[in-house]
C-alpha positions in Angstrom: 63.5 -58.5 149.7 66.9 -56.8 149.2 65.2 -53.8 147.7 62.8 -53.5 150.6 65.5 -53.6 153.2 67.6 -51.2 151.1 64.7 -48.7 151.1 64.4 -49.0 154.9 68.1 -48.5 155.4 68.1 -45.5 153.0 65.2 -43.9 154.9 66.8 -44.6 158.3 70.1 -42.9 157.4 69.0 -40.3 154.9 65.7 -39.0 156.3 67.1 -37.5 159.6 69.7 -35.6 157.7 67.2 -34.5 155.1 64.8 -33.3 157.8 67.6 -31.3 159.5 68.6 -29.8 156.2 65.0 -28.8 155.4 64.4 -27.4 158.9 67.7 -25.5 159.2 68.4 -24.4 155.6 65.5 -24.7 153.1 62.6 -23.6 155.2 64.3 -20.6 156.8 65.6 -19.5 153.4 62.1 -19.6 151.9 60.7 -17.8 154.9 63.4 -15.2 154.6 62.5 -14.6 150.9 58.9 -14.1 152.0 60.0 -11.6 154.6 61.7 -9.5 151.9 58.2 -8.7 150.6 56.8 -7.5 154.0 57.3 -4.5 156.3 58.0 -6.6 159.4 60.1 -4.9 162.0 61.2 -8.1 163.7 58.7 -7.7 166.6 55.2 -6.9 165.4 52.8 -9.8 165.0 51.4 -8.3 161.7 53.4 -8.5 158.5 52.0 -6.3 155.8 52.8 -7.2 152.2 54.8 -4.4 150.5 56.0 -6.1 147.3 59.4 -5.1 146.1 59.5 -1.9 148.2 62.3 -3.3 150.4 64.6 -3.8 147.4 64.0 -0.1 146.6 65.2 0.6 150.2 68.3 -1.5 149.5 69.1 0.6 146.4 68.8 3.8 148.6 70.9 2.4 151.4 74.3 3.9 150.5 76.0 2.4 153.6 75.1 -1.1 152.4 76.9 -0.6 149.1 79.8 1.0 150.9 80.1 -2.0 153.2 79.7 -4.4 150.3 82.5 -2.6 148.4 84.7 -2.9 151.5 83.8 -6.6 151.7 85.0 -7.2 148.2 88.3 -5.5 149.0 88.6 -7.6 152.1 87.8 -10.8 150.2 90.5 -10.2 147.6 93.2 -9.6 150.2 92.2 -12.5 152.4 91.7 -15.1 149.6 95.0 -14.3 147.9 97.1 -14.0 151.0 95.6 -17.1 152.8 96.0 -19.3 149.8 99.5 -18.2 148.9 100.7 -18.6 152.5 98.9 -21.9 153.0 100.2 -23.3 149.8 103.8 -22.3 150.5 103.8 -23.6 154.1 102.1 -26.9 153.0 104.8 -27.4 150.4 107.5 -26.9 153.1 105.7 -29.2 155.5 105.7 -32.1 153.0 109.4 -31.9 152.2 110.3 -34.1 155.1 111.6 -31.4 157.5 112.2 -32.2 161.1 109.1 -31.8 163.3 106.7 -31.2 160.4 103.8 -32.9 162.2 104.2 -30.6 165.2 104.2 -27.6 162.8 101.1 -28.8 161.1 99.2 -29.1 164.4 100.6 -25.7 165.5 99.4 -23.9 162.3 96.0 -25.5 162.6 95.4 -24.4 166.2 94.1 -20.8 165.4 91.3 -22.3 163.4 90.0 -24.0 166.6 89.5 -20.6 168.3 86.1 -19.1 167.9 85.9 -15.9 165.9 84.5 -13.8 168.8 87.2 -14.9 171.2 89.8 -14.5 168.5 88.7 -10.9 167.9 88.9 -9.9 171.5 92.4 -11.5 171.9 93.7 -9.6 168.9 91.9 -6.4 170.0 94.1 -6.6 173.2 97.2 -7.2 171.0 96.5 -4.3 168.7 95.4 -1.8 171.4 97.7 -2.8 174.3 100.6 -4.9 173.2 101.5 -3.1 170.0 101.1 0.3 171.7 103.4 -0.8 174.6 106.0 -1.9 172.0 105.7 1.4 170.3 106.2 3.3 173.6 109.2 1.2 174.4 111.0 1.2 171.0 109.7 4.5 169.6 108.5 2.7 166.4 105.9 4.9 164.7 104.0 1.9 163.4 103.0 1.0 166.9 102.6 4.4 168.5 98.8 4.2 168.4 96.3 1.4 168.3 95.8 0.1 164.8 92.1 0.0 165.5 91.8 3.7 165.9 92.7 4.4 162.2 90.5 3.3 159.3 93.3 2.0 157.1 95.2 0.2 159.9 91.9 -1.3 161.3 91.2 -2.8 157.9 94.7 -4.2 157.8 94.1 -5.6 161.3 91.0 -7.4 160.1 92.9 -8.9 157.2 95.8 -10.0 159.4 93.5 -11.7 162.0 91.5 -13.5 159.3 94.6 -14.7 157.5 96.0 -15.9 160.8 92.8 -17.8 161.6 92.0 -19.3 158.1 95.5 -20.3 157.0 95.8 -23.3 159.3 92.8 -25.1 157.9 93.8 -24.4 154.3 97.3 -25.7 155.1 95.9 -29.1 156.1 94.0 -29.3 152.8 97.0 -28.4 150.8 99.2 -30.9 152.8 96.7 -33.6 151.9 96.9 -32.6 148.2 100.7 -32.6 148.2 100.8 -36.0 150.0 98.5 -37.4 147.2 100.8 -36.3 144.4 101.9 -39.2 142.2 105.6 -39.7 142.9 106.2 -41.4 139.6 105.0 -38.2 137.8 107.3 -36.1 140.0 110.3 -38.3 139.4 109.6 -38.4 135.7 109.5 -34.6 135.6 112.8 -34.4 137.5 114.4 -36.8 135.1 113.2 -34.7 132.2 114.9 -31.7 133.7 112.0 -29.9 135.2 113.1 -27.9 138.3 112.1 -24.9 140.4 109.4 -22.6 138.8 108.9 -24.8 135.7 108.1 -27.9 137.8 105.8 -25.8 140.1 103.9 -24.2 137.2 103.7 -27.2 134.8 103.5 -30.2 137.1 102.6 -29.3 140.7 99.9 -26.6 140.2 97.9 -28.6 137.7 97.9 -31.7 139.9 97.0 -29.6 143.0 94.0 -27.9 141.3 91.5 -30.0 143.2 92.9 -28.8 146.5 93.1 -25.3 145.2 89.4 -25.4 144.2 88.4 -26.5 147.7 90.5 -23.9 149.4 89.4 -21.0 147.2 85.8 -21.9 147.7 86.1 -22.1 151.5 88.1 -18.9 151.8 85.7 -17.0 149.4 82.6 -18.1 151.2 84.0 -17.5 154.7 85.5 -14.1 153.8 82.3 -12.8 152.2 80.2 -13.8 155.3 82.7 -12.6 158.0 80.8 -11.3 161.0 82.2 -12.6 164.3 85.7 -11.3 163.9 84.4 -8.0 162.5 82.1 -7.6 165.5 84.6 -8.4 168.2 87.7 -6.9 166.7 86.5 -3.5 165.4 82.7 -3.5 165.8 82.7 -1.5 162.5 84.8 1.3 164.1 86.2 3.8 163.7 83.0 5.6 162.6 81.7 2.6 160.6 84.7 2.5 158.3 85.3 -1.3 158.9 81.7 -2.4 158.8 81.5 -5.4 156.5 78.3 -6.4 154.6 77.2 -9.2 156.9 77.5 -6.9 159.9 75.6 -4.2 158.2 72.8 -6.6 157.4 72.6 -7.6 161.0 72.5 -4.0 162.2 69.9 -3.1 159.6 67.6 -6.0 160.6 68.0 -6.2 164.4 69.2 -2.8 165.5 67.4 -0.5 163.1 64.3 -2.8 163.2 64.1 -2.7 159.3 63.8 -6.5 159.1 62.4 -6.5 155.5 65.2 -4.3 154.1 67.8 -6.2 156.1 66.5 -9.5 154.7 66.5 -8.1 151.2 70.1 -7.1 151.7 70.9 -10.6 153.0 69.3 -12.2 149.9 71.4 -9.9 147.6 74.6 -10.8 149.5 73.7 -14.5 149.3 73.1 -14.3 145.5 76.5 -12.4 145.0 78.4 -15.0 147.1 76.6 -18.0 145.3 77.3 -16.6 141.8 81.0 -15.8 142.6 81.7 -19.0 144.4 79.9 -21.1 141.7 81.9 -19.3 139.0 85.1 -19.9 140.9 84.4 -23.6 141.3 83.4 -23.9 137.6 86.6 -22.2 136.3 89.0 -24.0 138.7 87.4 -27.4 138.0 88.1 -27.0 134.3 91.8 -26.7 135.2 91.9 -29.9 137.1 93.9 -32.8 135.6 94.5 -36.4 136.6 98.0 -37.8 137.2 
């Protein structure tokens, strides 16, 4: 009798979630793989089978590989800076400083703002506020809008992404610091471990579970960035800040090459899955228990 009711309860709670997962993730993914083998333009009712021809189109699309290389560069900067800043701030916010709960909420706030809105807000800051500061002070750094120069526009993308993502990672690191075994920390202090030695040999190994989560989240979100890229730079100037996700969208929906765009999306997905999986595997191996 218990088994029968257990089966009903399992179906009642698991089946709706399973159905949503299949409908939103698995089925669209399989359909997307199918579309990579067709010449569909996103509108026509007929989808002609073309085999691997679309993947040949991906190989010939130099702009896709340029945007992918730029995305790799962007990911490296964002992942490193976000995690270093979040880890350092989380460490300070768990040392018992006055008003630390207020600061935790304040740092998390940018994560609540949608990427599109965030991009337009910072577009105003870079194009109007910074320029006004430059005109008033004469500082060359702010004389022209950062978004008008390829190098500065890329820096602007990194700055906005770091500002947005750091707050969420701070909360994860704060939870990790609060979960550290005080007995282990006290024992390390008694043994004379201080400063860098304590951080490297005690704190970092015990924080690896939090580091694994934060690296995975920042990697996946940075690789798939689209909303901030669209609203902040739109790929400008002259397509020099167009990330891979944005290029895929433009290829599929603007250029009407849906098959090629879907093939590029599949390649991007495989790259992100492999890198993220490898990162989780490697960092998981470094985790220790207190």
